[in-house]
N, C-alpha and C positions, 0 to 999 in steps of 0.2 A: 613442668608441663601443666600441672593442675592450676597454678596461678595464671596461666595464659589461656585458660578456657574461654575467657571473655573475648579473646580475639576470634575464636571459632564462632562464638555466639554472634558477634557483630558481623562476621562474614555471612553467616546464614541469614541474618536479618537483612543485610544489604541485598543478598540474592533474592529473598522474598520480594523486596521492593522492586528490584529490577524485573522480576517476572509479573509485576502488578498483582501480587498476592497480598491481601490485606491481613496483617497480623492482628490477632485478637488479644484479649487481656491475659490469656494463659501464655502466649508467646512473649508478651512484654514482661510478665512476672519472671519467666525463666531467664530472659535477657538481663533484667535488673539484678537477679540473684548472681548470675555469672559475673557481671560487672562489679558488684559489691565484693564478691570473693576474690576478685583480681585487684582490689584496691582502687577501682576506677569510679569513685563516687561522683566526680564531676560529670563523667559520661552518663552514669546512671541517672543523675538529675536531669541531664539533657534529654535522655530518652523518656523520662517521666513527663517532662514538659511537652515532648513530641506527641505523647499520648493525648494530652489535652488538646493540642492544636488539631489533631486528627480525629477528635471526638471518640476516643476509646476510653470509656469510663473505667477507672481503676476499681477493682474489687478489694475486699479485705486483705487478700493475699498480696496483691500489688502494693497496697498502702503499707502493710507491715514490712514487706521486703525493702522498700525504699527507706522507711523509718529506721530499720535495722542498719542499713548502709550508712545513714546519717549518724547514728549512734556510734558505729564502729570506727568511723573516719572523722568524727568531730564536726560535722556540718550542721551546727546548731541553728543558725538562722533558717536554713532550708527545712529542717525538721519542724520548727515552729510553724512555718508557712504551710507545710503539708498537713500538720495536725489540724490547723484551722480549716483548710480546704476539706479535709476528710469529714469533719463535723458538719460544716455548713452545706456543702454540696451533696455529699453522699449520705449524710445522716448516720455515719458509722463512727464507732469509737474503737480504738485499738484494744486488743486484749491486754490483760494485766501484765503478761510477760513482756510485751513490747514496751509498755510504760516502764516496767522495772528496768529493762535494759537501757532505755533512754536515761532514766534517773541515775542508774549506776554509773553510766559513762559521764554524765554531767558532774556528778559528785566527785568522781575520780579526777576530773580536770579542774576541780576547785570552783565550779560554776554553781555554787550553792543557791544563789538567788534564782537563777533559771530553773534549777531543780525544784525549788519550793513552788515557783509559779506553775511548773508543769504538774506538780502533785495536786495543786488546787484545781487545775483543769481536769485532772484524772478523777478527782473526787466528784466533780460536777457531772461527769459522764454517767 
């Protein structure tokens, strides 16, 4: 049941849209978290893109949630794109814990060059 909570979250999100209720960044962060925990990283990335299309600016929590999903499920190109967006558009930098999780996951998958590049970016923040 716990791994399927993302389905309930998606149903609630669809219901909000059907009722013309505008979800805010807190709603999106909760949905992103549920999708990540359910292993639905592609759906989470789609929802994150939907936020941009609908002009809902991610906050630090939303960014960290999607970055953690990318780390957990190996979505490295998406993580790199989101990190760039986070820095350029929002002027935010992920906390050290988020960087550490991304670096650990990259290193564990043998992506040492990407890990080194990310570390250089982290040091620049």
